[in-house]
KOLMAR-540108 format. One record per residue (C-alpha): residue number from 1; x, y negated, z negated; residue in three letters. Coordinates in nm, 2 decimals. Example, Ala and Ser with C-alpha at 12.3 -4.5 7.8 and 13.67 -1.06 7.14 Angstrom:
2
<atom pos="1" east="1.23" north="0.45" up="-0.78" code="Ala"/>
<atom pos="2" east="1.37" north="0.11" up="-0.71" code="Ser"/>
//
This chain:
229
<atom pos="1" east="11.23" north="-8.38" up="-11.63" code="Met"/>
<atom pos="2" east="10.87" north="-8.43" up="-11.57" code="Asn"/>
<atom pos="3" east="10.65" north="-8.54" up="-11.86" code="Ala"/>
<atom pos="4" east="10.27" north="-8.64" up="-11.91" code="Phe"/>
<atom pos="5" east="10.26" north="-8.89" up="-12.15" code="His"/>
<atom pos="6" east="10.02" north="-8.89" up="-12.47" code="Asp"/>
<atom pos="7" east="9.74" north="-9.08" up="-12.31" code="Asp"/>
<atom pos="8" east="9.65" north="-8.85" up="-12.04" code="Trp"/>
<atom pos="9" east="9.44" north="-8.66" up="-12.27" code="Ala"/>
<atom pos="10" east="9.32" north="-8.34" up="-12.19" code="Gly"/>
<atom pos="11" east="9.62" north="-8.25" up="-11.96" code="Ala"/>
<atom pos="12" east="9.73" north="-7.96" up="-12.15" code="Ser"/>
<atom pos="13" east="9.39" north="-7.82" up="-12.22" code="Glu"/>
<atom pos="14" east="9.31" north="-7.88" up="-11.84" code="Met"/>
<atom pos="15" east="9.67" north="-7.73" up="-11.67" code="Ser"/>
<atom pos="16" east="9.59" north="-7.43" up="-11.88" code="Ala"/>
<atom pos="17" east="9.28" north="-7.38" up="-11.69" code="Glu"/>
<atom pos="18" east="9.44" north="-7.36" up="-11.37" code="Met"/>
<atom pos="19" east="9.58" north="-7.06" up="-11.12" code="Pro"/>
<atom pos="20" east="10.00" north="-7.02" up="-11.17" code="Ala"/>
<atom pos="21" east="9.95" north="-7.09" up="-10.79" code="Trp"/>
<atom pos="22" east="9.95" north="-7.45" up="-10.64" code="Ile"/>
<atom pos="23" east="9.68" north="-7.49" up="-10.32" code="Arg"/>
<atom pos="24" east="9.85" north="-7.69" up="-10.02" code="Asp"/>
<atom pos="25" east="9.56" north="-7.87" up="-10.08" code="Val"/>
<atom pos="26" east="9.72" north="-7.99" up="-10.43" code="Cys"/>
<atom pos="27" east="10.03" north="-8.04" up="-10.35" code="Ala"/>
<atom pos="28" east="10.00" north="-8.26" up="-9.97" code="Arg"/>
<atom pos="29" east="9.73" north="-8.38" up="-9.72" code="Asp"/>
<atom pos="30" east="9.83" north="-8.14" up="-9.39" code="Thr"/>
<atom pos="31" east="9.67" north="-8.40" up="-9.13" code="Thr"/>
<atom pos="32" east="9.96" north="-8.50" up="-8.90" code="Asp"/>
<atom pos="33" east="9.86" north="-8.89" up="-8.96" code="Leu"/>
<atom pos="34" east="9.86" north="-8.84" up="-9.31" code="His"/>
<atom pos="35" east="10.27" north="-8.70" up="-9.29" code="Glu"/>
<atom pos="36" east="10.36" north="-8.99" up="-9.03" code="Glu"/>
<atom pos="37" east="10.22" north="-9.20" up="-9.37" code="Arg"/>
<atom pos="38" east="10.45" north="-9.04" up="-9.61" code="Leu"/>
<atom pos="39" east="10.78" north="-9.01" up="-9.35" code="Ala"/>
<atom pos="40" east="10.69" north="-9.39" up="-9.28" code="Ala"/>
<atom pos="41" east="10.71" north="-9.46" up="-9.71" code="Val"/>
<atom pos="42" east="11.03" north="-9.27" up="-9.72" code="Leu"/>
<atom pos="43" east="11.20" north="-9.43" up="-9.45" code="Gly"/>
<atom pos="44" east="11.13" north="-9.76" up="-9.60" code="Tyr"/>
<atom pos="45" east="11.20" north="-9.68" up="-9.96" code="Leu"/>
<atom pos="46" east="11.55" north="-9.55" up="-9.79" code="Arg"/>
<atom pos="47" east="11.60" north="-9.86" up="-9.56" code="Ser"/>
<atom pos="48" east="11.59" north="-10.09" up="-9.91" code="Val"/>
<atom pos="49" east="11.81" north="-9.88" up="-10.14" code="Gly"/>
<atom pos="50" east="11.52" north="-9.81" up="-10.40" code="Ala"/>
<atom pos="51" east="11.66" north="-9.56" up="-10.70" code="Arg"/>
<atom pos="52" east="11.31" north="-9.62" up="-10.93" code="Ser"/>
<atom pos="53" east="10.96" north="-9.59" up="-10.79" code="Val"/>
<atom pos="54" east="10.58" north="-9.70" up="-10.87" code="Leu"/>
<atom pos="55" east="10.37" north="-9.46" up="-10.68" code="Asp"/>
<atom pos="56" east="10.03" north="-9.63" up="-10.80" code="Leu"/>
<atom pos="57" east="9.76" north="-9.40" up="-10.70" code="Gly"/>
<atom pos="58" east="9.96" north="-9.08" up="-10.72" code="Cys"/>
<atom pos="59" east="9.63" north="-8.88" up="-10.65" code="Gly"/>
<atom pos="60" east="9.79" north="-8.51" up="-10.62" code="Glu"/>
<atom pos="61" east="10.09" north="-8.54" up="-10.56" code="Gly"/>
<atom pos="62" east="10.19" north="-8.57" up="-10.21" code="Ser"/>
<atom pos="63" east="10.40" north="-8.82" up="-10.20" code="Leu"/>
<atom pos="64" east="10.61" north="-8.75" up="-10.55" code="Leu"/>
<atom pos="65" east="10.65" north="-8.41" up="-10.38" code="Leu"/>
<atom pos="66" east="10.89" north="-8.59" up="-10.18" code="Arg"/>
<atom pos="67" east="11.01" north="-8.80" up="-10.39" code="Leu"/>
<atom pos="68" east="11.12" north="-8.56" up="-10.61" code="Ala"/>
<atom pos="69" east="11.36" north="-8.45" up="-10.35" code="Gln"/>
<atom pos="70" east="11.53" north="-8.80" up="-10.27" code="Glu"/>
<atom pos="71" east="11.86" north="-8.79" up="-10.34" code="Ser"/>
<atom pos="72" east="11.92" north="-9.15" up="-10.38" code="Gln"/>
<atom pos="73" east="11.60" north="-9.19" up="-10.64" code="Ile"/>
<atom pos="74" east="11.68" north="-9.17" up="-11.01" code="Asn"/>
<atom pos="75" east="11.28" north="-9.23" up="-11.10" code="Arg"/>
<atom pos="76" east="10.96" north="-9.22" up="-11.05" code="Ile"/>
<atom pos="77" east="10.64" north="-9.26" up="-11.20" code="Val"/>
<atom pos="78" east="10.34" north="-9.14" up="-11.09" code="Gly"/>
<atom pos="79" east="9.99" north="-9.38" up="-11.22" code="Val"/>
<atom pos="80" east="9.65" north="-9.20" up="-11.15" code="Asp"/>
<atom pos="81" east="9.33" north="-9.29" up="-11.36" code="Ile"/>
<atom pos="82" east="9.19" north="-8.93" up="-11.27" code="Ser"/>
<atom pos="83" east="9.33" north="-8.67" up="-11.46" code="Asn"/>
<atom pos="84" east="9.28" north="-8.36" up="-11.24" code="Ser"/>
<atom pos="85" east="9.48" north="-8.54" up="-10.98" code="Ser"/>
<atom pos="86" east="9.70" north="-8.62" up="-11.26" code="Leu"/>
<atom pos="87" east="9.69" north="-8.21" up="-11.34" code="Ala"/>
<atom pos="88" east="9.72" north="-8.06" up="-11.00" code="Cys"/>
<atom pos="89" east="9.98" north="-8.34" up="-10.95" code="Ala"/>
<atom pos="90" east="10.17" north="-8.16" up="-11.24" code="Gln"/>
<atom pos="91" east="10.15" north="-7.84" up="-11.15" code="Arg"/>
<atom pos="92" east="10.28" north="-7.88" up="-10.78" code="Ala"/>
<atom pos="93" east="10.59" north="-8.05" up="-10.97" code="Leu"/>
<atom pos="94" east="10.67" north="-7.78" up="-11.19" code="Asp"/>
<atom pos="95" east="10.64" north="-7.53" up="-10.91" code="Asn"/>
<atom pos="96" east="10.95" north="-7.72" up="-10.71" code="Leu"/>
<atom pos="97" east="11.27" north="-7.51" up="-10.67" code="Pro"/>
<atom pos="98" east="11.50" north="-7.56" up="-10.95" code="Ser"/>
<atom pos="99" east="11.75" north="-7.87" up="-10.88" code="Gln"/>
<atom pos="100" east="11.91" north="-8.17" up="-11.00" code="Pro"/>
<atom pos="101" east="11.57" north="-8.39" up="-11.00" code="Ala"/>
<atom pos="102" east="11.49" north="-8.77" up="-11.09" code="Pro"/>
<atom pos="103" east="11.33" north="-8.87" up="-11.44" code="Gln"/>
<atom pos="104" east="10.97" north="-8.78" up="-11.30" code="Ile"/>
<atom pos="105" east="10.64" north="-8.94" up="-11.52" code="Glu"/>
<atom pos="106" east="10.29" north="-8.92" up="-11.43" code="Leu"/>
<atom pos="107" east="10.09" north="-9.13" up="-11.65" code="Arg"/>
<atom pos="108" east="9.73" north="-9.16" up="-11.66" code="Cys"/>
<atom pos="109" east="9.64" north="-9.56" up="-11.67" code="Val"/>
<atom pos="110" east="9.48" north="-9.78" up="-11.44" code="Ser"/>
<atom pos="111" east="9.70" north="-10.02" up="-11.23" code="Phe"/>
<atom pos="112" east="9.47" north="-10.28" up="-11.24" code="Met"/>
<atom pos="113" east="9.63" north="-10.39" up="-11.62" code="Glu"/>
<atom pos="114" east="9.97" north="-10.56" up="-11.69" code="Ala"/>
<atom pos="115" east="10.21" north="-10.31" up="-11.78" code="Asn"/>
<atom pos="116" east="10.59" north="-10.38" up="-11.95" code="Ala"/>
<atom pos="117" east="10.65" north="-9.97" up="-11.91" code="Glu"/>
<atom pos="118" east="10.61" north="-10.07" up="-11.51" code="Phe"/>
<atom pos="119" east="10.82" north="-10.40" up="-11.50" code="Val"/>
<atom pos="120" east="11.13" north="-10.41" up="-11.32" code="Asp"/>
<atom pos="121" east="11.13" north="-10.11" up="-11.07" code="Phe"/>
<atom pos="122" east="11.27" north="-10.11" up="-10.72" code="Asp"/>
<atom pos="123" east="10.96" north="-10.00" up="-10.54" code="Ala"/>
<atom pos="124" east="10.59" north="-9.98" up="-10.56" code="Ala"/>
<atom pos="125" east="10.38" north="-9.77" up="-10.33" code="Val"/>
<atom pos="126" east="10.00" north="-9.78" up="-10.29" code="Leu"/>
<atom pos="127" east="9.95" north="-9.51" up="-10.01" code="Leu"/>
<atom pos="128" east="9.58" north="-9.55" up="-9.91" code="Glu"/>
<atom pos="129" east="9.50" north="-9.67" up="-10.23" code="Thr"/>
<atom pos="130" east="9.37" north="-10.01" up="-10.22" code="Ile"/>
<atom pos="131" east="9.06" north="-9.90" up="-9.99" code="Glu"/>
<atom pos="132" east="8.89" north="-9.71" up="-10.32" code="His"/>
<atom pos="133" east="8.97" north="-10.01" up="-10.54" code="Val"/>
<atom pos="134" east="8.60" north="-10.22" up="-10.54" code="Asp"/>
<atom pos="135" east="8.69" north="-10.55" up="-10.34" code="Pro"/>
<atom pos="136" east="8.59" north="-10.75" up="-10.65" code="Gln"/>
<atom pos="137" east="8.85" north="-10.60" up="-10.85" code="His"/>
<atom pos="138" east="9.16" north="-10.67" up="-10.56" code="Leu"/>
<atom pos="139" east="9.26" north="-10.94" up="-10.73" code="Gly"/>
<atom pos="140" east="9.32" north="-10.76" up="-11.11" code="Arg"/>
<atom pos="141" east="9.55" north="-10.54" up="-10.90" code="Val"/>
<atom pos="142" east="9.77" north="-10.86" up="-10.70" code="Glu"/>
<atom pos="143" east="9.79" north="-10.95" up="-11.06" code="Glu"/>
<atom pos="144" east="9.93" north="-10.65" up="-11.22" code="Ala"/>
<atom pos="145" east="10.11" north="-10.54" up="-10.94" code="Val"/>
<atom pos="146" east="10.30" north="-10.85" up="-10.81" code="Phe"/>
<atom pos="147" east="10.27" north="-11.08" up="-11.12" code="Arg"/>
<atom pos="148" east="10.32" north="-10.81" up="-11.40" code="Ser"/>
<atom pos="149" east="10.58" north="-10.53" up="-11.25" code="Tyr"/>
<atom pos="150" east="10.67" north="-10.75" up="-10.96" code="Arg"/>
<atom pos="151" east="10.94" north="-10.48" up="-10.83" code="Pro"/>
<atom pos="152" east="11.15" north="-10.58" up="-10.58" code="Arg"/>
<atom pos="153" east="10.97" north="-10.42" up="-10.27" code="His"/>
<atom pos="154" east="10.59" north="-10.33" up="-10.23" code="Val"/>
<atom pos="155" east="10.45" north="-10.12" up="-9.98" code="Met"/>
<atom pos="156" east="10.07" north="-10.07" up="-9.90" code="Val"/>
<atom pos="157" east="9.95" north="-9.91" up="-9.63" code="Thr"/>
<atom pos="158" east="9.56" north="-9.89" up="-9.57" code="Thr"/>
<atom pos="159" east="9.31" north="-9.77" up="-9.26" code="Pro"/>
<atom pos="160" east="9.29" north="-10.00" up="-8.97" code="Asn"/>
<atom pos="161" east="8.95" north="-10.04" up="-8.94" code="Gln"/>
<atom pos="162" east="8.97" north="-10.18" up="-8.58" code="Asp"/>
<atom pos="163" east="9.08" north="-9.81" up="-8.49" code="Tyr"/>
<atom pos="164" east="8.74" north="-9.62" up="-8.62" code="Asn"/>
<atom pos="165" east="8.58" north="-9.66" up="-8.29" code="Val"/>
<atom pos="166" east="8.87" north="-9.44" up="-8.15" code="Leu"/>
<atom pos="167" east="8.79" north="-9.21" up="-8.41" code="His"/>
<atom pos="168" east="8.47" north="-9.17" up="-8.24" code="Gly"/>
<atom pos="169" east="8.28" north="-9.34" up="-8.53" code="Met"/>
<atom pos="170" east="8.04" north="-9.62" up="-8.60" code="His"/>
<atom pos="171" east="8.21" north="-9.98" up="-8.65" code="Pro"/>
<atom pos="172" east="8.04" north="-9.99" up="-8.99" code="Asp"/>
<atom pos="173" east="8.15" north="-9.64" up="-9.08" code="Ala"/>
<atom pos="174" east="8.42" north="-9.58" up="-9.32" code="Met"/>
<atom pos="175" east="8.64" north="-9.31" up="-9.28" code="Arg"/>
<atom pos="176" east="8.60" north="-9.10" up="-9.63" code="His"/>
<atom pos="177" east="8.29" north="-9.14" up="-9.87" code="Pro"/>
<atom pos="178" east="8.50" north="-9.32" up="-10.20" code="Asp"/>
<atom pos="179" east="8.65" north="-9.65" up="-10.01" code="His"/>
<atom pos="180" east="8.47" north="-9.95" up="-10.06" code="Arg"/>
<atom pos="181" east="8.59" north="-10.11" up="-9.77" code="Phe"/>
<atom pos="182" east="8.78" north="-10.06" up="-9.49" code="Glu"/>
<atom pos="183" east="8.98" north="-10.40" up="-9.32" code="Trp"/>
<atom pos="184" east="9.07" north="-10.49" up="-8.97" code="Gly"/>
<atom pos="185" east="9.40" north="-10.61" up="-8.87" code="Arg"/>
<atom pos="186" east="9.31" north="-10.96" up="-8.90" code="Ala"/>
<atom pos="187" east="9.17" north="-11.00" up="-9.24" code="Arg"/>
<atom pos="188" east="9.44" north="-10.70" up="-9.44" code="Phe"/>
<atom pos="189" east="9.72" north="-10.97" up="-9.28" code="Arg"/>
<atom pos="190" east="9.53" north="-11.24" up="-9.42" code="Arg"/>
<atom pos="191" east="9.49" north="-11.13" up="-9.77" code="Trp"/>
<atom pos="192" east="9.86" north="-10.95" up="-9.78" code="Ala"/>
<atom pos="193" east="9.97" north="-11.29" up="-9.69" code="Leu"/>
<atom pos="194" east="9.80" north="-11.45" up="-9.97" code="Gly"/>
<atom pos="195" east="9.95" north="-11.23" up="-10.17" code="Val"/>
<atom pos="196" east="10.31" north="-11.31" up="-10.03" code="Ala"/>
<atom pos="197" east="10.27" north="-11.69" up="-10.11" code="Ser"/>
<atom pos="198" east="10.11" north="-11.69" up="-10.46" code="Arg"/>
<atom pos="199" east="10.41" north="-11.45" up="-10.57" code="His"/>
<atom pos="200" east="10.66" north="-11.52" up="-10.43" code="Gly"/>
<atom pos="201" east="10.74" north="-11.25" up="-10.17" code="Tyr"/>
<atom pos="202" east="10.79" north="-11.19" up="-9.82" code="Cys"/>
<atom pos="203" east="10.61" north="-11.02" up="-9.61" code="Val"/>
<atom pos="204" east="10.60" north="-10.77" up="-9.30" code="Arg"/>
<atom pos="205" east="10.36" north="-10.52" up="-9.12" code="Phe"/>
<atom pos="206" east="10.40" north="-10.22" up="-8.90" code="Asp"/>
<atom pos="207" east="10.18" north="-10.00" up="-8.72" code="Asp"/>
<atom pos="208" east="10.17" north="-9.57" up="-8.81" code="Ile"/>
<atom pos="209" east="10.04" north="-9.35" up="-8.60" code="Gly"/>
<atom pos="210" east="9.94" north="-9.33" up="-8.23" code="Pro"/>
<atom pos="211" east="9.92" north="-9.69" up="-8.12" code="Phe"/>
<atom pos="212" east="9.69" north="-9.84" up="-7.91" code="Asp"/>
<atom pos="213" east="9.76" north="-10.19" up="-7.72" code="Ala"/>
<atom pos="214" east="9.44" north="-10.39" up="-7.83" code="Glu"/>
<atom pos="215" east="9.32" north="-10.19" up="-8.16" code="Leu"/>
<atom pos="216" east="9.64" north="-10.13" up="-8.30" code="Gly"/>
<atom pos="217" east="9.69" north="-9.77" up="-8.50" code="Ala"/>
<atom pos="218" east="9.52" north="-9.60" up="-8.74" code="Ser"/>
<atom pos="219" east="9.68" north="-9.69" up="-9.05" code="Thr"/>
<atom pos="220" east="9.82" north="-10.04" up="-9.08" code="Gln"/>
<atom pos="221" east="10.10" north="-10.12" up="-9.33" code="Ser"/>
<atom pos="222" east="10.29" north="-10.41" up="-9.48" code="Ala"/>
<atom pos="223" east="10.57" north="-10.43" up="-9.70" code="Met"/>
<atom pos="224" east="10.66" north="-10.72" up="-9.94" code="Phe"/>
<atom pos="225" east="11.01" north="-10.81" up="-10.05" code="Gln"/>
<atom pos="226" east="11.05" north="-11.03" up="-10.38" code="Lys"/>
<atom pos="227" east="11.24" north="-11.37" up="-10.30" code="Leu"/>
<atom pos="228" east="11.57" north="-11.43" up="-10.47" code="Ser"/>
<atom pos="229" east="11.47" north="-11.71" up="-10.76" code="Ser"/>
//
């Protein structure tokens, strides 16, 4: 069952204006690197046995579509503040082949705020999301995700700024005009280790994409696991 909550203003009107078919760009980012990110996330969720998943900053639904086809997952909530992105995600989900599906909800709310409805999930994913948050608001994301929601597992992926030169970029340039920051590996690891220590999690790191011995990979990831109380 797929459902928008009432707090998603204007959803029905926006969906009615969209064409019956969904362009690929609405359903997924087709770059090889993004496919590798999606595969890494799905592999991680399978490895930890996640049955309920929060997709924080779900956008147009590239991860949601994959999650909807994972047989072990029975509940998915996609969260984003963009009405248009959620409309696209909903239309893509509606066009999945008819089959037994998990409960899927799309919510137009901020994941910088505490929300009792997001508590007690097996896993949360922030897939290429934190770099779209103003740095001064990262503390709010941390408090909401790791103190309020407290999922058993959290996976965060973000660009590795160290690798940008291998994309032919100026060292100070960013990959997307909406990125508020991009971190190299050392800065990302300091942040993630701090988050883990403040909230009772352990964390490990991995690389996604072609690997350079000096600069790492294009995407970096952190996988948090809640410690037993």
